[in-house]
VOVEX-470818 format. One record per residue (C-alpha): residue number from 1; y, x negated, z; residue in three letters. Coordinates in Angstrom, 1 decimal. Example, Ala and Ser with C-alpha at 12.3 -4.5 7.8 and 13.67 -1.06 7.14 Angstrom:
- 1:-4.5:-12.3:7.8:Ala
- 2:-1.1:-13.7:7.1:Ser
//
This chain:
- 1:113.1:-71.6:112.8:Met
- 2:115.7:-71.8:114.7:Ala
- 3:119.3:-71.1:112.3:Glu
- 4:119.9:-74.7:110.4:Ala
- 5:122.9:-76.7:112.1:Ala
- 6:122.6:-79.0:109.2:Ile
- 7:122.1:-78.1:105.4:Glu
- 8:121.6:-80.5:102.8:Leu
- 9:122.1:-78.8:98.8:Ile
- 10:121.4:-80.2:96.0:Gly
- 11:123.0:-83.9:96.6:Ile
- 12:122.7:-86.5:94.6:Asn
- 13:124.5:-90.0:94.3:Lys
- 14:124.6:-92.8:92.2:Ser
- 15:126.3:-96.1:92.0:Phe
- 16:126.4:-97.0:88.8:Gly
- 17:122.7:-97.4:87.4:Ala
- 18:121.2:-96.8:90.8:Val
- 19:120.1:-93.3:92.2:Gln
- 20:119.8:-93.4:96.0:Ala
- 21:119.8:-90.0:96.4:Asn
- 22:118.0:-87.6:94.0:Arg
- 23:118.3:-83.9:94.3:Asp
- 24:117.8:-83.9:98.7:Ile
- 25:116.9:-80.6:100.0:Asn
- 26:116.8:-80.5:103.6:Leu
- 27:117.5:-78.1:106.5:Ala
- 28:117.5:-78.9:109.7:Ile
- 29:117.2:-76.8:113.0:Pro
- 30:119.9:-76.4:115.6:Ala
- 31:118.7:-77.9:118.9:Gly
- 32:115.9:-80.2:117.5:Thr
- 33:116.1:-83.3:117.1:Ile
- 34:115.1:-84.0:113.3:His
- 35:113.9:-88.0:112.1:Gly
- 36:114.2:-89.6:109.0:Ile
- 37:111.9:-92.3:107.6:Val
- 38:111.8:-94.6:104.8:Gly
- 39:111.3:-98.0:102.7:Glu
- 40:114.5:-100.0:102.9:Asn
- 41:116.8:-98.9:99.7:Gly
- 42:114.9:-95.1:100.6:Ala
- 43:118.2:-93.8:100.3:Gly
- 44:117.9:-92.4:104.1:Lys
- 45:121.5:-94.4:105.0:Ser
- 46:123.1:-93.0:101.9:Thr
- 47:122.3:-89.5:103.1:Leu
- 48:123.9:-89.8:106.4:Met
- 49:127.1:-91.6:105.2:Ser
- 50:127.7:-88.6:102.7:Ile
- 51:126.6:-86.2:105.8:Leu
- 52:129.6:-88.3:108.2:Tyr
- 53:131.8:-88.8:105.1:Gly
- 54:131.7:-92.0:103.9:Phe
- 55:130.6:-91.8:100.8:Tyr
- 56:130.9:-88.4:98.8:Gln
- 57:128.1:-86.7:97.3:Ala
- 58:129.0:-86.7:93.0:Asp
- 59:127.1:-83.3:93.3:Ser
- 60:125.6:-80.9:95.7:Gly
- 61:126.5:-78.8:98.9:Glu
- 62:126.7:-79.5:102.6:Ile
- 63:126.4:-76.8:105.0:Arg
- 64:127.1:-77.3:108.8:Ile
- 65:126.0:-74.1:110.7:Gly
- 66:125.5:-71.9:107.9:Gly
- 67:129.0:-72.4:106.9:Lys
- 68:129.8:-74.5:103.6:Pro
- 69:131.9:-78.3:104.8:Ala
- 70:133.7:-80.3:102.7:Ala
- 71:133.4:-83.9:104.1:Ile
- 72:134.5:-86.1:102.6:Lys
- 73:136.5:-88.4:105.3:Thr
- 74:134.8:-89.7:109.2:Pro
- 75:138.0:-86.9:110.9:Ser
- 76:136.3:-83.8:108.7:Asp
- 77:132.6:-84.8:109.7:Ala
- 78:134.2:-85.1:114.3:Ile
- 79:136.5:-82.2:112.9:Ala
- 80:133.0:-80.3:111.3:Ala
- 81:131.4:-81.0:115.1:Gly
- 82:129.1:-84.2:113.6:Ile
- 83:129.1:-87.7:115.9:Gly
- 84:127.7:-90.8:114.6:Met
- 85:126.5:-93.9:117.0:Val
- 86:126.1:-96.8:114.7:His
- 87:123.5:-99.6:114.8:Gln
- 88:126.3:-102.2:115.5:His
- 89:128.4:-100.8:118.0:Phe
- 90:131.8:-99.5:117.2:Met
- 91:133.3:-100.2:120.4:Leu
- 92:136.3:-102.6:120.8:Val
- 93:134.6:-105.6:123.5:Gln
- 94:137.9:-106.4:126.0:Asn
- 95:138.7:-102.8:126.1:Phe
- 96:137.3:-100.8:129.1:Thr
- 97:134.8:-97.4:128.6:Val
- 98:137.6:-95.3:128.8:Ile
- 99:139.5:-96.8:126.1:Glu
- 100:137.2:-97.1:124.1:Asn
- 101:136.1:-93.2:124.7:Val
- 102:139.7:-91.7:124.0:Ile
- 103:140.7:-94.5:121.4:Leu
- 104:141.2:-92.5:117.8:Gly
- 105:141.3:-89.2:119.4:Ala
- 106:145.0:-89.5:121.2:Glu
- 107:145.5:-86.2:119.1:Gly
- 108:143.4:-84.4:121.6:Gln
- 109:144.7:-82.0:124.1:Pro
- 110:143.0:-84.1:126.5:Leu
- 111:145.1:-86.6:125.9:Leu
- 112:147.8:-84.6:124.9:Lys
- 113:148.1:-83.2:128.8:Thr
- 114:147.0:-86.2:131.0:Ser
- 115:144.9:-89.0:130.9:Ile
- 116:143.4:-88.1:133.8:Ala
- 117:141.5:-84.4:132.7:Lys
- 118:139.8:-87.2:130.0:Ala
- 119:139.0:-88.7:132.3:Arg
- 120:137.9:-86.2:134.3:Ser
- 121:136.1:-84.5:131.0:Glu
- 122:134.2:-87.8:130.6:Leu
- 123:132.8:-87.5:134.4:Glu
- 124:131.9:-84.2:133.5:Arg
- 125:129.5:-86.0:130.3:Leu
- 126:128.3:-88.6:132.1:Glu
- 127:126.9:-86.7:135.3:Arg
- 128:125.9:-83.6:132.8:Asp
- 129:123.8:-86.1:130.1:Tyr
- 130:123.0:-88.7:133.2:Gly
- 131:124.9:-91.0:130.6:Leu
- 132:126.9:-92.7:133.9:Glu
- 133:128.4:-95.6:133.4:Val
- 134:131.8:-97.0:134.9:Asn
- 135:135.1:-95.5:133.2:Pro
- 136:136.8:-98.5:134.2:Asp
- 137:133.9:-100.8:133.4:Ala
- 138:135.0:-103.5:130.6:Val
- 139:132.4:-103.2:127.4:Val
- 140:132.0:-106.9:127.1:Glu
- 141:130.4:-107.2:130.6:Glu
- 142:128.7:-104.5:130.0:Leu
- 143:125.1:-104.4:128.6:Pro
- 144:123.9:-103.1:125.2:Val
- 145:121.9:-99.7:127.2:Gly
- 146:124.7:-99.2:128.8:Leu
- 147:126.9:-100.3:125.5:Gln
- 148:124.7:-97.5:123.9:Gln
- 149:125.7:-94.7:126.0:Arg
- 150:129.9:-95.8:125.5:Val
- 151:129.0:-94.9:121.8:Glu
- 152:127.1:-91.6:122.4:Ile
- 153:129.7:-90.3:125.3:Leu
- 154:132.8:-90.8:122.5:Lys
- 155:130.6:-88.8:120.2:Ala
- 156:130.6:-86.1:122.7:Leu
- 157:133.5:-86.6:123.9:Phe
- 158:134.9:-85.2:120.7:Arg
- 159:132.7:-82.6:120.4:Gly
- 160:130.3:-83.5:118.9:Ala
- 161:127.0:-80.8:118.3:Asp
- 162:125.0:-82.9:115.9:Ile
- 163:124.9:-86.7:116.6:Leu
- 164:123.0:-88.7:113.6:Ile
- 165:121.7:-91.9:115.4:Leu
- 166:120.9:-95.4:113.5:Asp
- 167:118.4:-97.3:114.4:Glu
- 168:119.4:-96.7:118.3:Pro
- 169:116.4:-99.1:120.2:Thr
- 170:117.0:-102.6:118.1:Gly
- 171:119.0:-104.2:120.8:Val
- 172:117.0:-102.5:124.2:Leu
- 173:114.0:-103.1:126.2:Thr
- 174:111.0:-100.6:126.1:Pro
- 175:112.4:-98.7:129.4:Ala
- 176:116.1:-98.7:128.0:Glu
- 177:114.2:-96.9:124.8:Ala
- 178:112.6:-94.7:127.5:Asp
- 179:115.4:-93.6:128.8:His
- 180:117.6:-93.0:125.8:Leu
- 181:114.5:-90.8:125.0:Phe
- 182:115.6:-88.7:128.3:Arg
- 183:118.9:-88.4:126.8:Ile
- 184:118.4:-87.7:123.6:Leu
- 185:115.9:-84.7:124.9:Arg
- 186:118.7:-83.5:127.7:Gln
- 187:121.2:-83.3:124.8:Leu
- 188:118.5:-81.0:122.4:Lys
- 189:117.7:-78.9:126.4:Glu
- 190:121.9:-78.1:126.0:Glu
- 191:121.9:-77.4:122.1:Gly
- 192:122.9:-80.8:120.3:Lys
- 193:120.9:-81.3:117.5:Thr
- 194:120.1:-85.1:117.3:Ile
- 195:118.9:-87.0:113.7:Val
- 196:117.2:-90.1:114.6:Leu
- 197:117.0:-92.9:111.4:Ile
- 198:114.4:-95.7:112.7:Thr
- 199:111.2:-97.7:110.9:His
- 200:109.8:-96.8:114.1:Lys
- 201:107.3:-94.6:113.5:Leu
- 202:106.2:-94.4:117.2:Arg
- 203:109.4:-93.9:118.4:Glu
- 204:109.6:-90.6:115.8:Ile
- 205:106.2:-89.9:116.9:Met
- 206:107.2:-89.7:120.6:Ala
- 207:110.6:-88.0:120.5:Val
- 208:111.2:-86.0:117.0:Thr
- 209:110.4:-82.8:116.6:Asp
- 210:110.3:-83.0:112.6:Asn
- 211:110.1:-85.7:110.4:Val
- 212:111.7:-86.1:106.9:Ser
- 213:110.0:-88.9:104.5:Val
- 214:112.2:-90.6:101.8:Met
- 215:111.6:-92.5:99.2:Arg
- 216:112.9:-94.2:96.6:Gln
- 217:115.9:-92.0:96.9:Gly
- 218:114.4:-88.4:97.2:Ala
- 219:112.7:-87.0:99.9:Leu
- 220:109.0:-86.5:99.1:Val
- 221:108.0:-84.8:102.8:Ala
- 222:109.6:-83.1:105.6:Thr
- 223:106.6:-81.9:108.3:Arg
- 224:106.3:-80.9:112.1:Lys
- 225:105.9:-84.0:113.9:Thr
- 226:102.7:-82.6:116.0:Ser
- 227:100.9:-82.6:113.0:Glu
- 228:101.4:-85.4:111.2:Thr
- 229:100.1:-88.7:112.2:Thr
- 230:102.1:-92.3:111.8:Val
- 231:99.3:-93.6:109.5:Glu
- 232:100.2:-89.8:107.2:Glu
- 233:104.2:-91.3:107.5:Leu
- 234:103.6:-94.7:106.5:Ala
- 235:101.5:-93.6:103.4:Glu
- 236:104.1:-90.9:102.2:Leu
- 237:107.1:-93.8:103.1:Met
- 238:105.2:-96.1:100.5:Val
- 239:103.1:-94.3:98.3:Gly
- 240:100.1:-95.9:99.7:Arg
- 241:97.7:-96.7:102.2:Arg
- 242:99.7:-98.8:105.1:Val
- 243:97.2:-101.2:107.0:Leu
- 244:99.2:-100.1:110.3:Leu
- 245:96.9:-102.7:112.9:Arg
- 246:96.7:-106.2:112.2:Val
- 247:93.5:-107.5:111.9:Glu
- 248:92.6:-111.3:112.9:Lys
- 249:90.0:-113.3:114.6:Gly
- 250:89.3:-114.7:117.7:Thr
- 251:92.6:-118.1:117.3:Ala
- 252:90.8:-121.2:118.4:Ala
- 253:93.8:-123.4:119.6:Pro
- 254:93.8:-127.4:118.7:Gly
- 255:96.3:-130.2:120.0:Glu
- 256:99.5:-130.0:120.9:Val
- 257:101.7:-130.0:118.2:Leu
- 258:104.9:-128.6:119.3:Leu
- 259:106.1:-129.9:123.1:Ser
- 260:109.3:-128.5:124.6:Val
- 261:110.3:-129.9:128.2:Arg
- 262:112.9:-129.1:130.5:Asn
- 263:115.2:-127.7:127.1:Leu
- 264:118.8:-126.6:128.0:Thr
- 265:120.7:-125.9:126.0:Val
- 266:124.9:-124.4:126.0:Lys
- 267:127.1:-122.5:123.7:Asp
- 268:130.4:-123.5:122.2:Ser
- 269:131.8:-122.0:125.5:Arg
- 270:130.0:-123.8:127.7:Gly
- 271:127.9:-121.2:128.8:Val
- 272:123.8:-121.9:129.1:Thr
- 273:122.3:-119.9:126.3:Met
- 274:118.8:-122.2:126.8:Val
- 275:118.2:-123.1:131.0:Asp
- 276:115.4:-125.9:131.3:Asn
- 277:112.7:-124.4:129.1:Val
- 278:109.3:-126.0:128.5:Ser
- 279:105.8:-125.3:126.7:Phe
- 280:103.6:-126.4:124.5:Asp
- 281:102.2:-124.5:120.9:Val
- 282:98.9:-125.8:119.7:Arg
- 283:97.3:-126.3:116.1:Ala
- 284:95.6:-123.0:115.2:Gly
- 285:97.5:-120.3:117.8:Glu
- 286:100.7:-118.1:117.3:Ile
- 287:102.9:-118.2:120.6:Val
- 288:105.6:-115.2:120.4:Gly
- 289:109.0:-115.6:122.4:Ile
- 290:109.7:-111.6:123.8:Ala
- 291:113.1:-110.5:125.2:Gly
- 292:115.9:-108.0:124.5:Val
- 293:118.8:-109.9:122.1:Ala
- 294:120.8:-112.6:123.7:Gly
- 295:118.8:-114.3:125.7:Asn
- 296:118.4:-117.3:124.2:Gly
- 297:116.0:-117.3:121.8:Gln
- 298:118.2:-118.0:118.8:Ser
- 299:119.7:-120.7:120.3:Glu
- 300:115.9:-121.7:121.1:Leu
- 301:115.1:-121.8:118.0:Leu
- 302:118.5:-123.2:116.6:Glu
- 303:117.8:-126.3:118.5:Thr
- 304:114.2:-126.7:117.9:Ile
- 305:115.2:-126.7:113.9:Ser
- 306:118.2:-129.0:114.7:Gly
- 307:120.8:-127.1:114.0:Ile
- 308:122.0:-127.0:116.8:Arg
- 309:122.4:-129.5:119.5:Val
- 310:121.0:-129.5:122.8:Ala
- 311:122.1:-130.7:126.8:Val
- 312:118.8:-132.1:127.7:Ser
- 313:115.5:-132.5:127.6:Gly
- 314:112.9:-133.6:124.9:Thr
- 315:111.0:-132.3:122.4:Val
- 316:108.1:-133.6:120.7:Thr
- 317:106.7:-133.0:117.1:Leu
- 318:103.2:-133.7:115.9:Ala
- 319:103.3:-136.0:119.5:Gly
- 320:106.4:-137.9:118.3:Gln
- 321:109.7:-137.1:120.3:Pro
- 322:112.1:-135.8:118.7:Ile
- 323:115.6:-136.7:119.7:Asp
- 324:118.0:-132.8:120.3:Leu
- 325:120.6:-134.4:122.4:Thr
- 326:122.2:-135.6:119.3:Ser
- 327:123.6:-134.8:116.0:Glu
- 328:119.5:-133.9:114.5:Ala
- 329:118.4:-133.3:110.5:Asp
- 330:117.1:-130.6:110.0:Pro
- 331:116.2:-132.0:106.2:Gly
- 332:114.7:-134.7:108.4:Glu
- 333:112.7:-132.4:111.1:Leu
- 334:111.1:-130.1:107.0:Arg
- 335:109.6:-133.9:106.5:Glu
- 336:108.5:-134.6:109.3:Arg
- 337:106.3:-130.7:109.1:Gly
- 338:108.0:-128.2:110.9:Leu
- 339:110.1:-124.7:108.2:Ala
- 340:111.8:-122.8:110.3:His
- 341:112.0:-118.9:109.0:Val
- 342:115.6:-118.2:110.6:Pro
- 343:116.3:-114.9:112.6:Glu
- 344:119.9:-114.5:110.2:Asp
- 345:118.3:-114.7:106.5:Arg
- 346:121.3:-113.6:105.1:His
- 347:124.1:-116.7:106.4:His
- 348:121.1:-119.2:107.7:Met
- 349:118.0:-118.8:105.1:Gly
- 350:119.9:-117.3:101.6:Leu
- 351:122.4:-117.8:99.2:Val
- 352:122.8:-114.4:98.3:Leu
- 353:124.6:-115.8:95.2:Ala
- 354:122.2:-118.3:94.0:Phe
- 355:119.4:-117.0:91.8:Glu
- 356:115.8:-116.6:93.1:Glu
- 357:114.7:-120.2:91.8:Asn
- 358:117.6:-121.8:93.7:Glu
- 359:117.3:-120.2:97.0:Asn
- 360:112.8:-120.7:97.0:Ala
- 361:113.7:-124.3:96.9:Ile
- 362:116.9:-124.3:99.4:Leu
- 363:116.1:-127.9:101.2:Gly
- 364:113.2:-129.4:99.6:Tyr
- 365:115.7:-129.7:96.7:His
- 366:115.3:-133.2:96.3:Asp
- 367:111.1:-133.8:96.5:Gln
- 368:110.1:-135.2:93.6:Ser
- 369:108.3:-132.3:91.8:His
- 370:111.6:-131.1:91.5:Tyr
- 371:113.1:-133.7:90.2:Leu
- 372:113.4:-135.8:86.7:Arg
- 373:114.7:-139.1:87.3:Gly
- 374:118.2:-138.2:89.0:Pro
- 375:118.6:-134.6:87.4:Phe
- 376:117.0:-131.2:88.7:Leu
- 377:113.3:-130.1:86.9:Asp
- 378:115.2:-126.8:86.0:Ile
- 379:111.8:-125.7:84.3:Glu
- 380:109.7:-126.8:86.7:Ala
- 381:111.7:-125.5:89.2:Ile
- 382:111.6:-122.0:88.1:Arg
- 383:107.9:-121.9:87.0:Asp
- 384:106.9:-123.1:91.0:Asp
- 385:109.6:-119.9:91.9:Ala
- 386:107.7:-117.6:89.7:Arg
- 387:104.3:-119.1:91.3:Glu
- 388:105.8:-118.1:95.1:Lys
- 389:106.9:-114.4:93.2:Ile
- 390:103.1:-114.2:92.3:Gly
- 391:101.5:-115.2:95.4:Lys
- 392:103.7:-113.0:97.9:Tyr
- 393:104.4:-110.1:95.2:Asp
- 394:108.5:-110.4:95.9:Ile
- 395:109.7:-107.7:93.1:Arg
- 396:111.5:-108.1:91.3:Pro
- 397:109.4:-110.4:89.5:Ser
- 398:112.6:-111.7:87.8:Asp
- 399:113.1:-115.7:89.1:Cys
- 400:117.0:-115.6:87.3:Arg
- 401:117.8:-112.4:89.4:Leu
- 402:120.5:-112.9:92.3:Lys
- 403:118.9:-112.7:95.2:Thr
- 404:121.8:-110.3:96.4:Ala
- 405:120.2:-107.7:94.2:Asn
- 406:116.6:-107.9:95.8:Phe
- 407:115.9:-106.0:98.6:Ser
- 408:115.4:-107.2:102.9:Gly
- 409:112.4:-107.0:102.4:Gly
- 410:112.1:-109.1:99.3:Asn
- 411:114.6:-111.3:100.4:Gln
- 412:112.3:-112.6:103.2:Gln
- 413:109.4:-112.7:101.6:Lys
- 414:111.5:-115.7:99.4:Ile
- 415:112.3:-117.2:102.5:Val
- 416:109.1:-116.9:104.0:Leu
- 417:107.2:-118.5:100.5:Ser
- 418:109.9:-120.8:100.5:Arg
- 419:108.5:-122.6:103.9:Glu
- 420:105.4:-121.7:104.7:Met
- 421:104.1:-123.4:101.0:Glu
- 422:105.3:-126.4:102.0:Arg
- 423:101.8:-127.3:104.3:Asp
- 424:104.2:-127.6:107.4:Pro
- 425:102.3:-129.0:110.2:Lys
- 426:104.7:-126.4:112.6:Val
- 427:106.3:-123.4:111.4:Leu
- 428:109.0:-121.4:113.7:Ile
- 429:109.8:-117.9:112.7:Val
- 430:112.8:-115.8:113.9:Gly
- 431:112.7:-111.6:113.9:Gln
- 432:110.2:-111.9:110.4:Pro
- 433:110.2:-108.2:109.8:Thr
- 434:113.9:-107.3:111.0:Arg
- 435:115.5:-104.9:108.3:Gly
- 436:112.4:-104.6:106.5:Val
- 437:110.0:-101.7:105.6:Asp
- 438:106.6:-100.8:106.4:Val
- 439:104.9:-102.0:102.9:Gly
- 440:106.1:-105.4:103.6:Ala
- 441:105.7:-106.0:107.1:Ile
- 442:102.2:-105.6:106.1:Glu
- 443:102.4:-108.4:104.1:Phe
- 444:104.2:-110.4:106.1:Ile
- 445:101.8:-110.3:109.3:His
- 446:98.5:-110.9:107.3:Arg
- 447:100.4:-114.2:105.9:Arg
- 448:100.9:-115.2:109.5:Leu
- 449:98.1:-114.6:110.4:Ile
- 450:96.7:-116.6:107.4:Asp
- 451:98.7:-119.5:108.7:Met
- 452:97.1:-119.9:112.3:Arg
- 453:93.6:-119.5:110.8:Asp
- 454:94.9:-122.8:108.2:Gln
- 455:95.5:-124.7:111.4:Gly
- 456:99.2:-124.5:112.0:Lys
- 457:101.0:-123.8:115.1:Ala
- 458:103.2:-121.2:114.9:Val
- 459:106.6:-119.7:117.6:Leu
- 460:107.4:-116.5:116.9:Leu
- 461:110.6:-114.9:118.1:Val
- 462:111.0:-110.9:117.7:Ser
- 463:113.0:-108.6:119.1:Val
- 464:109.9:-106.1:118.2:Glu
- 465:107.4:-106.5:121.4:Leu
- 466:104.7:-103.8:119.7:Asp
- 467:105.4:-107.0:116.7:Glu
- 468:104.7:-109.8:119.7:Ile
- 469:101.6:-107.9:121.0:Arg
- 470:99.6:-107.4:117.6:Ser
- 471:100.7:-111.3:116.6:Leu
- 472:100.8:-113.5:119.3:Ala
- 473:97.7:-115.2:120.4:Asp
- 474:99.9:-115.9:124.1:Arg
- 475:102.4:-114.5:124.8:Ile
- 476:106.2:-115.8:126.5:Leu
- 477:108.7:-113.9:128.0:Val
- 478:112.6:-115.1:127.9:Met
- 479:115.7:-113.9:130.3:Phe
- 480:118.7:-115.2:130.8:Ala
- 481:118.0:-118.3:128.9:Gly
- 482:114.4:-119.2:131.3:Arg
- 483:110.9:-117.9:130.2:Ile
- 484:110.0:-116.1:133.0:Val
- 485:106.3:-115.2:132.0:Gly
- 486:104.0:-115.8:130.2:Glu
- 487:101.2:-112.9:129.3:Arg
- 488:98.0:-112.7:127.0:Gly
- 489:97.7:-110.8:123.9:Pro
- 490:96.2:-108.2:126.1:Asp
- 491:98.9:-107.4:128.1:Ala
- 492:100.4:-104.0:127.9:Thr
- 493:103.8:-102.6:127.2:Glu
- 494:104.9:-102.4:131.1:Arg
- 495:104.0:-105.6:131.8:Glu
- 496:106.0:-107.2:128.7:Cys
- 497:108.8:-104.9:129.4:Gly
- 498:109.7:-105.6:133.1:Leu
- 499:110.0:-109.1:132.4:Leu
- 500:112.3:-108.5:129.8:Met
- 501:114.3:-106.4:131.9:Ala
- 502:114.1:-109.8:135.0:Gly
- 503:111.4:-108.3:137.4:Ile
- 504:109.6:-110.9:138.2:Asp
- 505:106.1:-111.9:137.4:Asn
- 506:104.8:-109.9:141.6:Arg
- 507:106.4:-107.3:140.0:Glu
- 508:105.5:-106.9:136.9:Ala
- 509:101.9:-107.4:137.7:Ala
- 510:101.3:-104.6:140.5:Glu
//
């Protein structure tokens, strides 16, 4: 085995009564790509935050290149040759590429001499590692794939020999993800050490040399990637066997329950986000909308659910027209049989300061079985919440617990249980498993199939192409606010990926 680039020895970290890392011992060989996987709350992000200087361990030692390293701040980490590419990019949107790259590095020798030398070094890095991007381009005008390259260039410009990437493919098309993996392999060939944090096990299998699994704050296994399987890693993460493939029968579509015709939506700046979109969703089918984030999917769901106003177009729910070109009432739509699981559960689906039982009735609190005269029937509300907790396996099973204290997967189950248990005609779901661990993904997928088989019309938006291909009976692909193609559930990743990148139907079908 190669000499260890990183050694974490006896790392412990607690936040109050919660022990996030328990006696972690991990050695990552130099010049390798090392994956770290685990459920939500497993402690992987805390561990990497300790390595990058955001947190300090309560006990334990860090060694870089075999030597003890005192990493108390990100500046210490950078000085030790560690760079981090965050899931949400840390870029100044109205700065150019070169301005972002040199930001914070003003004291480096290259900049003390001249900005021209810094530009020359940046161009060398782009050329050597296949990270070409226009140094004078304004970041906000770049697609997300190129913005990610800027983040990697920032780290390399500062002399990083170790790169930590946190969920790097969450906003990329399949083609962009493949290009990123080629870049990572090139970096590895140049002797760099890559640490990859991701919940996508197939990516782990595709690009890593070794993978470590964390569960409940502890490191439970490290495997050579070539000697393990997706199934074994999932079982190690969850502590039980996990069904990774969605099992479903053939759909039996019935009447059209949701019809959208020529829908156009603009944002607050007057930019068209949904451009003349038309489609139907029938009873007993799941229609999936695929696309890279930011191509109008969010605005489409918000408009159909009555949150956002349309410029033009018509929407029909169970045969009844809805006027979405004026201020719509989401409450009225709920009464007419439309349930909505929003993409952003924290800002639109939950009030985190509320107890679980309070969130379990949000939007439905005026229904008669929650009332005693003009007042809320608190016991009825809590009994209802306990029933949902049992049915949806929400943990902890305490309906009085503040919602902020549940994990992301269990918060998502709270929203799903609230919307699904209303027996809606139409269910629209945005990013059903965003930030959700393997065990909860399995449960959520099964519940969505159950809704379809009960004759509901399900409209599903997800940036996870594998999820769309597994669940959807028909796949619509959005690009730049328009539906650019329709495919069946047997569509290949390449077909869908090309459409997501804006390649027209004929090219995608070749």
